[in-house]
C-alpha angles and dihedrals in degrees: 000000000000093000098074090050091051092049091047090049091052092047093048091049092050091048092051091049091052091047092051090050093048094048090047093053095040096051102025116252117249092239137019128184125216115243094235095240116145110279136158118283120244087221092064091068135090125213138154131265119244086265091054100255115141115247134183111225087212085087086078094052109131093028130099111238134199106206115201132179105220139196135188100214102045130111086241095052091104086072085082086079094055092043090054091049091050092047095050091046097052105025093102090056095065093270126136137175117217114200120202112187113214134184092199098109117066090320091283095153103049097144131112119249089262092051092048092048092047092047093049094045098043098042104032107012089232113195101168118099119281123195138200118296110267146174109261103180141038132029093315098050117140124263089252091060092041087063094041093050100037092108102011133053118281116245113297093196142344117310098030106159132217122191110213122194128228090268092056094254119135112248104179145349124221124195124249096260092057101109119226088246093053109137091223093052090046091049092051091050094048092048090052091048089053091061112089 
């Protein structure tokens, strides 16, 4: 008589696991971890600053980075404030935030580089590095976001966050609604900083 209960328990467990996976994929889980397989390093790439100057991302080698696709006209734009607080608090611990403006979501970053810089400086006193506006999703996404989303989902909206280790490898992805002061985000960053 115990056998049908055991089978039923296994079936229910399997169905729950499938349901959790489906909900996670459908609605975007708050956090995803990279599998650890060998992938390209973010710090092997070159891009341009917001002002259009070429920059090798290798200058951040040895630091933990939080990479964020930003926008000036989004409901989540006030996250800039929390990002700047986080940056100032941890910058002296080999931590950097790398902001990549993107107009991919409902045209919420339409500004020129000068307008973006002025908006970020005037409204949020942003001091962390900002780079050129780029495509972060789809078949034409930039090389930066090809690396970031090689094993994890590409951004689902503005302010998707990727934690990158000192070696330039992606550690985790956090959804757009994860606030900069989220304990889970902070814990992931601190654990990455603890790795020499």
